[in-house]
C-alpha positions in Angstrom: 80.9 18.5 61.3 79.5 21.8 61.6 76.8 22.7 58.9 75.8 19.1 58.4 72.2 18.4 58.6 70.7 16.9 61.8 69.6 13.4 61.5 67.4 13.4 64.7 65.6 15.7 66.9 64.5 14.5 70.4 61.4 16.5 71.5 60.4 16.3 75.2 57.2 18.1 76.2 57.9 19.6 79.7 55.6 21.0 82.5 57.2 21.2 85.8 59.7 18.2 85.2 62.5 19.3 87.3 62.8 16.0 89.2 63.6 14.0 85.9 64.3 16.2 83.2 68.2 16.3 83.5 68.3 12.4 83.5 66.2 12.2 80.3 68.4 15.0 78.5 71.5 13.0 79.5 70.2 9.7 78.4 69.2 11.1 75.0 72.5 12.8 74.5 74.5 9.7 75.6 72.4 7.3 73.2 73.0 9.7 70.3 76.7 10.1 70.9 77.1 6.4 71.4 75.3 5.3 68.3 76.8 8.0 66.0 73.6 10.0 65.5 73.9 13.7 64.8 71.1 15.2 66.7 69.7 17.7 69.3 67.5 17.7 72.2 64.6 20.1 72.5 62.7 20.8 75.5 59.2 22.1 74.7 58.4 24.0 78.0 54.6 24.5 78.5 54.7 27.1 81.3 56.8 25.2 83.9 56.9 27.0 87.4 59.7 25.1 88.8 63.4 24.9 87.6 62.9 22.9 84.4 63.9 25.6 82.1 67.2 26.3 83.8 67.9 22.6 84.2 67.2 21.9 80.5 69.5 24.9 79.4 72.3 23.8 81.8 72.0 20.3 80.5 72.7 21.5 77.0 69.3 21.2 75.6 67.5 23.8 73.4 64.4 25.3 75.1 61.2 26.3 73.2 58.7 28.2 75.2 55.0 27.1 74.2 52.4 29.5 75.6 49.3 27.5 74.6 48.7 24.9 77.1 48.4 21.1 76.3 50.4 18.1 75.5 49.7 18.3 71.9 50.5 22.1 71.8 53.8 21.5 73.5 54.9 18.9 71.1 53.7 20.9 68.1 55.8 23.9 69.2 58.9 21.7 69.8 58.5 19.9 66.5 58.2 23.2 64.7 61.5 24.4 66.1 63.4 21.0 65.5 65.9 20.6 62.6 66.3 17.0 62.4 65.1 14.9 59.4 63.8 12.5 62.0 61.8 13.6 65.3 61.6 11.4 68.2 59.1 12.4 70.9 59.0 11.1 74.5 57.8 12.3 77.9 60.4 13.9 80.2 59.1 11.8 83.4 61.9 9.1 83.1 59.3 6.6 82.3 60.6 6.1 78.9 64.3 5.2 78.7 66.1 7.4 76.1 68.9 5.1 75.9 66.6 3.0 73.7 66.8 5.7 71.0 69.1 3.6 68.9 66.4 0.9 68.3 64.2 3.6 66.9 66.9 5.1 64.7 67.8 1.7 63.3 64.2 1.2 62.4 63.7 4.5 60.8 66.9 3.8 58.7 65.1 0.9 57.1 62.8 3.3 55.5 59.7 3.6 57.9 57.8 6.8 58.0 56.7 6.2 61.8 58.1 3.9 64.4 55.8 3.3 67.4 57.1 2.1 70.9 55.4 -0.8 72.3 55.3 -1.3 76.2 52.8 -4.0 76.2 54.0 -7.7 76.6 51.8 -8.7 73.6 54.1 -6.7 71.3 57.3 -7.7 73.0 57.4 -4.8 75.4 57.9 -4.9 79.1 56.1 -2.9 81.8 58.1 -2.8 85.1 56.1 -3.1 88.5 54.4 0.2 89.4 55.1 1.7 85.9 51.5 1.7 84.8 48.2 1.8 86.7 46.1 -1.5 86.7 43.4 0.0 84.5 45.7 1.4 81.9 47.7 -1.8 81.6 44.8 -4.4 81.5 41.8 -2.4 80.2 42.4 0.9 78.9 45.4 0.6 76.6 44.6 -3.0 75.1 41.0 -1.7 74.4 41.8 1.6 72.9 44.6 -0.1 70.8 42.2 -2.8 69.7 39.6 -0.3 68.6 42.4 1.6 66.5 43.3 -1.5 64.8 39.6 -2.6 64.3 38.4 0.9 63.1 41.3 2.3 61.1 43.5 -0.8 60.4 46.4 0.7 62.3 49.4 -1.9 62.6 50.2 -0.9 66.2 50.0 -2.9 69.4 50.4 0.1 71.9 48.5 3.2 70.5 49.0 5.3 73.6 52.7 4.9 73.8 54.3 8.4 73.7 57.7 7.5 72.7 57.9 7.3 68.9 59.9 8.6 65.9 58.8 9.9 62.6 60.0 11.8 59.6 59.6 15.4 59.2 57.9 14.9 55.8 55.2 12.7 57.4 54.5 15.1 60.1 54.1 17.9 57.8 51.7 15.8 55.7 49.5 14.8 58.6 48.7 18.4 59.5 48.2 17.7 63.2 45.2 19.5 65.0 44.8 18.1 68.5 46.3 20.3 71.3 45.7 17.7 74.1 46.5 14.2 74.8 44.7 13.1 71.6 47.8 14.3 69.8 49.3 10.9 70.0 46.3 8.9 68.7 45.6 11.5 66.0 49.2 10.8 64.6 48.6 7.0 64.5 45.1 7.3 62.9 46.2 9.9 60.3 49.5 8.0 59.5 47.3 5.0 58.8 45.0 6.9 56.5 47.7 8.4 54.7 49.2 4.9 54.1 52.4 5.7 55.9 54.8 3.0 56.4 54.6 2.1 60.2 56.8 0.0 62.3 57.1 -0.8 65.9 59.8 -1.5 68.4 59.4 -3.2 71.9 60.5 -0.9 74.8 60.5 -1.0 78.7 58.3 1.3 80.7 59.7 2.5 83.9 57.9 3.9 87.0 57.5 7.6 86.8 60.5 9.2 88.4 58.7 12.5 89.5 58.2 13.2 93.2 56.8 16.8 93.2 53.6 15.8 91.3 51.7 12.9 89.8 51.2 12.1 86.0 49.4 14.7 83.9 47.3 12.0 82.4 43.7 11.5 83.8 42.4 8.1 83.3 38.8 8.6 82.6 38.9 12.2 81.2 41.6 11.4 78.6 40.3 7.9 78.0 36.8 9.3 77.1 38.4 12.1 75.0 40.4 9.4 73.0 37.3 7.4 72.5 35.4 10.5 71.4 38.1 11.3 69.0 38.0 7.7 67.5 34.3 8.0 66.8 34.5 11.5 65.4 37.3 10.5 63.1 35.5 7.4 62.0 31.8 8.3 60.7 31.7 4.7 59.5 31.4 3.4 63.0 29.6 6.3 64.5 27.1 7.0 61.7 27.3 4.7 58.9 26.9 1.3 60.4 24.2 2.2 63.0 22.4 4.0 60.1 22.5 1.0 57.8 21.2 -1.2 60.7 18.3 1.2 61.5 17.2 1.4 57.9 17.3 -2.5 57.5 15.2 -3.0 60.6 12.6 -0.4 59.5 12.4 -2.1 55.9 12.0 -5.5 57.8 9.2 -4.0 59.8 7.5 -2.6 56.4 8.2 -6.0 55.0 6.1 -7.6 57.8 3.3 -5.0 58.1 2.2 -4.2 54.6 1.4 -7.7 53.6 -0.4 -8.3 57.0 2.0 -11.1 58.1 1.3 -13.0 61.3 4.4 -14.4 62.8 4.1 -16.9 65.7 0.5 -15.5 66.3 1.7 -11.9 66.4 -0.1 -9.7 64.0 1.8 -6.5 62.9 -0.4 -3.4 62.3 -0.2 0.3 62.0 1.7 0.9 65.3 4.4 -1.5 64.0 4.4 0.4 60.8 5.1 3.7 62.8 8.0 2.1 64.7 9.5 0.8 61.4 9.2 4.3 59.8 11.0 5.9 62.9 13.9 3.4 62.4 14.0 4.4 58.8 14.0 8.0 59.4 16.6 7.9 62.2 18.8 5.5 60.1 18.6 7.7 57.1 19.6 10.8 59.1 22.6 8.8 60.4 23.6 7.8 57.1 23.4 11.6 56.0 25.5 12.6 58.8 28.2 9.9 57.9 28.2 11.7 54.4 28.3 15.1 56.0 31.2 14.2 58.4 33.4 12.6 55.8 32.8 15.4 53.3 33.8 18.0 55.9 36.9 16.0 57.0 38.2 15.7 53.5 37.4 19.3 52.5 39.2 20.6 55.6 42.2 18.4 55.3 41.6 16.3 58.5 41.7 13.2 56.5 43.1 12.5 52.9 41.0 12.2 49.9 39.0 9.0 49.8 38.5 7.1 46.4 35.2 5.8 47.7 33.9 9.1 48.4 35.0 10.3 45.0 33.3 7.4 43.2 30.0 8.1 45.4 29.8 11.6 44.4 30.4 10.7 40.6 27.1 8.8 41.0 25.2 10.7 43.4 25.7 14.3 42.4 23.6 17.3 43.5 21.2 17.2 40.5 20.5 13.5 40.9 19.9 13.8 44.6 17.3 16.8 44.1 15.5 14.6 41.4 15.4 11.7 43.9 14.2 14.1 46.8 11.6 15.7 44.8 10.4 12.3 43.6 10.2 10.8 47.1 8.4 14.0 48.3 5.9 13.9 45.5 5.3 10.2 46.0 4.7 10.6 49.6 2.3 13.4 49.2 0.5 11.2 46.7 0.1 8.4 49.2 -1.3 10.9 51.7 -3.7 12.2 49.0 -5.1 8.6 48.6 -6.0 8.7 52.3 -7.3 12.1 51.8 -9.5 10.9 49.0 -10.9 7.9 51.2 -11.8 10.6 53.9 -13.7 12.7 51.4 -15.4 9.8 50.1 -16.6 9.2 53.8 -17.8 12.7 53.8 -14.9 13.7 56.3 -16.2 11.2 58.8 -14.4 8.4 60.8 -12.1 6.2 58.7 -10.8 2.6 59.2 -7.6 3.5 60.6 -6.2 0.2 60.2 -6.4 0.6 56.5 -6.0 4.5 56.1 -2.8 4.4 58.1 -1.2 1.8 55.8 -1.3 4.9 53.1 -0.6 7.7 55.6 2.4 6.4 57.4 4.5 5.3 54.3 3.4 8.7 52.7 4.8 10.7 55.6 7.8 8.7 55.7 8.5 9.2 52.0 7.7 12.8 52.2 10.1 13.3 55.2 12.8 11.3 53.3 12.4 13.4 50.2 12.6 16.6 52.0 15.6 15.5 53.9 17.4 14.4 50.8 16.8 17.9 49.1 18.2 19.8 51.9 21.0 17.5 52.6 22.0 17.6 48.9 22.5 21.3 48.9 24.3 21.0 52.3 26.8 18.5 51.1 27.5 20.5 47.9 28.5 23.5 50.2 30.6 21.3 52.5 32.4 19.9 49.5 33.4 23.2 48.1 37.0 24.1 47.9 38.4 27.5 48.1 39.2 27.3 44.3 35.6 26.5 43.6 34.4 29.4 45.6 36.8 31.9 43.9 35.4 30.7 40.5 31.8 31.3 41.4 
């Protein structure tokens, strides 16, 4: 009935899709009508130069013009204009069969926040011959999907599937930022981080029906952008884990050098100590960047609050960080002073470098770590400031 709220909005990003757009709109309308779904079809046009806009309007879809270019920009414009409680997005190239909409709606009615399509056989999906390039099917999609499961714990089999349904409430919570192809993976990652209830439905992927031009997706460019996005969104894997490993390697080097150990006939001396110090400094810097990245992401709303970070900052606050930093700096200067005293006793002549460097190298390392800690403590405190805190100062 007129005036009743819409249950579903089908949003199709569009850039010169005249070959297939009418078919996609017709299938979506038919699926909703046959399944008793009160809904609408929105075509988010991203600057088409062909007859896409006229075709969409003639087929009964609502056209939203989105000036800013990009897959994510088009979707954000279309979703912002939609009215349904549930939004289903899907490409307008006829590779996704919009007659499968009822499977998504039924799953969403079970209480899911996000229902992801799965084209891969591993998740019950089906890829028809010629529907997906070899590298995408057997390497790109499985690898990137495995990384999302490993790095973020996302319960999805096919991360890159562009046909999915989600609640308006969830979308507003996610505060999507990516304007390109990363929009789809950003949604999966953020939904997982926000503890959304995520479901999956198997679907069939059909060959691209367009003839005027090829796919907008660029295999290596978009694959790299997705991987880069994963790493930037996960300081744990980009900074934290490598940092811990480097620090541990450096400490192992110190444990071998300072007592003068000989392992398998190999003697570890000052040169080994230098390399161990380098590993510690690089690892510590990586750990600090993990803290910087996570703090910034939380402060700007890219990711939700993390209880582990809150507990960390309850223990490691600015004042304690400054105390530790100054303590390390002073201890390092003290060790360098011991070497300076030996030099003075030698009347500033030649030193036994094998011995003196055992004082100088740790001293320099501790001084550098202390100075890094002092500066980083101030920087993290600035990153973590909220607008409310800033107004109160």
